[in-house]
N, C-alpha and C positions, 0 to 999 in steps of 0.2 A: 476831452481835450483834444484840441488841434496841433497836430504835429506837422512841421514843415509845410506851412499853408502856402498855396500857389500866389503867385503874383496878381493873378487875374481875380481872386476873390475878393469882393467888395466888403472888408470888415468895417463897415460905418458903424457910428455910434449906435445907430437903430438896430443894426444886425446883431452887435455885441449885447446890447441891452435884451433883444429877443432871445438871444441864446440864454443869458443868464436867467431869464424869466421862464423859458421853457424847462431849465434843470429844476428851478423852484417847483413850478407846476409839477414835474413828475414826482418829485420828492414829497410833495404835500401830503397828507397833514403833518409831516415830520418838521415841526416849527419850534425854535427855542427863543426865548425873551430873555435879555440881559436882567440880573438880579438890580432893583433900584438903588441898592447901596454899593454896588461895585464901584463908583467913582470916589468912595471913602476907603477902599481897599487897595491893598498892593495888586499890580497885574497878575502876579502868581496865585492869589486867592479869588479871582474872579469866579462867579457861578453864574448858571443860567438856569431857566426853567422851561419845562416842556409841559404839553397839556395833561400828561399823565404821571410825570416824575419831577420833582423839584430838586434844585442844588446840583446840578450836573456840571461838569466841566468840559473844557475843550480837550481833545486828544493831544498828547505831547507832540505827535507829527502834523498836527494840523497846520494850515497855511497861515493861520492867524496866532499861532502860539508865540510867534515872535514879535507880534504887533498889537498885543492885547489893548495897548492904550489907543492906538488909532481905530480900533475896532469900536471904541465908545466914544471917544471926545468928537469925533466927525458928527455923529448923529446918534444920540443914545437911543432913539425911537426906531432904529432900524432892527430887523429880526433876522434870525439865522435858519436856514433850511439845512438839515442835516441828511444823511444817507442813513445811518444807522447809530442807536444808542448801544454801546459796548459796556457791559457791565463786568468789571474784573474788581478789583479793590475799590474801585470808584467808578461811578457811572460817567462814560465818556461819550462825548459827540464826535462823530467822524463824518469825513466827506461833508464839511461845511461851506457853505456860500452863504454871503451877505447879501441881503435885499431891502428895499423899503419897506417900512412896516405897513401902512395904511393902504396904499396903492396896490401893492402886492396882494395884500389880504382881500382887497375887494374884488380882485381879478381871479382868486382861486378858492376862496372859501366856498361851502355849501350852503350856508345860512347866514342871513345878516339881519339884525335886530336894532332898531333905531328908536329914537325920540321924533317927536312930531316936526322937528326941522333939521334932522339928521346930524344935530352937534354931538350926540353920543351914539357911536357906531359899535355894535359887538359883533365880532365875526366868529361863527361857530361855537357860540356860547362861552368863550373864554377870553378872547382878546378885545379889550374894550379900548377904544379910540375916542378921544374927547378933541373935537374941533372946536376952534376959538370963533370962526366966522360961519353963520348959519347959511349964507348964500353959497359961500364955497363949497361947504360941506354937501349941500344939495346937488350943486353943479358935478361934484366929483363922482357921488353914486350915480348920478344920470349918465355921465361919460363910462363908469364901470359897465353899466347896464348895456350900453351900446356896442362896446368892445366886446363883451362876452357873446352878444348875439352874432356879431359879425365873425368872431372867432369861430363859432359853432358853424356858422353857414359855409366859411372856407373849408372847415375838416369835412363837412358832410360833402361839399362840392368833388373834393379829392378822392374820397373813399367811395362814392358813388359815379365816379368816373363822368361828372358832368362839366368837365374842363373841355369846352370846344374850342375856344380862342385863347392859346396860351399867351398871347400878348397882352389881352385883355385882363386874364386871369393874374399875370405876373404884376400888373399894375395894381391889381386888389391886394396882393401879397404886400407889395412895397408900402401901400399905403397903411396897411393894417400894421406893419412892422413900425413905421413912424408913429402911427397912434397909440401903439403899446408903448414905446421908448418915450414919447411925451408925456403920456399918463403917467408913467412910473416916475419920471423926474419932476413931476408936479411940485411945486414949492407950497406946501400947507402947513400951517401953524397946528400942532396937535400934541396930545400926550398919550401915553399908552400904559395901560396897566392890566394885569391879570385879575380877572373877576371868576366868581362862580356862577353856575347856572341860576342858583337861587337869588342872585343880585341883579338880574336882568327882567324881573317880572314889572309889568307896567309897560316895557318897551314894544313897539310893533315888530313883529317877526315876519321875515320875508324868506320863502323858500319855495322852488318850484321844480318843475319836471323838464325843463328844457335840455335835452341831451342829444345825442346823436340818434339817428334812426335806428329802429331796433332792427329793422330788415336788413342791415349792412352786414357782410360777410366781411371781417377784416383780415387781410393779407398783409401781414406787417412788413414783409420781404419787398412786396410790390410796393408798397407806400414809401418805404425806405429809398427805393430806387427812383422813384418819382422825381423828375428834374435833377437828375444826379449830375448834371454838368455846372451847377452854381449853387451857391448857399443861399436857397431861397426859403421863404418861409413855410412852403410845403415838406421841405427837409426837416425845419424846425419842428413842425408838426408832428412829422413821422417819428422824430426823436421821442416827442412826448408819449407817443403810442408804445414805443418799444420799452421806455422806462416804466410805464404803468398804463396797461389797456383799461385796468378797473376804473381809475381816475378818469381817463379820457371818455370812457362811456357812461359814466355815470355822474358826469358834472352836473350839479342843479344850478339853476340861475334865479334871480330874484327881480321883482319889478315892482316898484313902489307905485302906488295908484296916482295917476295924473302925470306919469312920465311918458 
C-alpha cells in the first residue's frame, strides 16, 4: 500500500494497472472465481471457488465485504487474487484484489490449452474462457505471448545488470507498462467457468520453459533499490520478486505454432 505518496510520483492509469497486476502476479496461483449462482443470492450469501477448495467466502474485514454487489455486477467474469485461505469455522479469503479474468490469466498462468481457433482457452487446467470471436481470441493470445516475452527480457536485463542507457531502458519500461495496462483493459466478450482436467481432453496444450536465466544470482535488496527515485517498472518487478521468487524464477510461457 502506498502511504503519503510524493507529488512527483506519476500515478498514471498504466502505473496503477501495473501495480495491481504485480500484486496479482505475486499472489498467483491463489485465484478465486465467483459462484455462478451468486446473482440469485443475497450479498451476504455469496461464495467463491478456488482451484483446491470450493464454497469459500470473503473475510469480514475484506475491502469488498461492504460492496459485494459491485464486485459482481460490473463484470461477473472478473477473478479474485487472494493472499491466504484462512480456515476457521468457515474458509475465508483474505488480502483480496480484483482483476480481469481472461487477460490476467493469460499473463500469469503456467499452461494454456486451446482449441484450433483459440475460442476455448483453459488456463492451468481449471479456468475455461470461451471467447465469442475467433479473430479476437487469436490476437489476444498473440499479444499475451509478446508481453510475456518482453516482461522476461526486462527482468533479465535488470537482474543481469545489462542496463547501460537508463533513458532508453526507462522508455522500455514505460512502453511495457502501457502495453500491460492496455492489454488488461481489453474489451473482449467471453464467459468463464471452472472445469476439471478431464474436461479439456482434445484441446491443444502449450507450456514451455521460458524463464529467467538460471545463472542469475538474485539479490532482492539490490533489485528493490534499483531506480528508487521513481515509481518505475523495475521497482514494480522487484516487488513481484520479493513477493514470490519461486513464481518469478519459474514462470512458464507458451507459444502457439505460427505466432
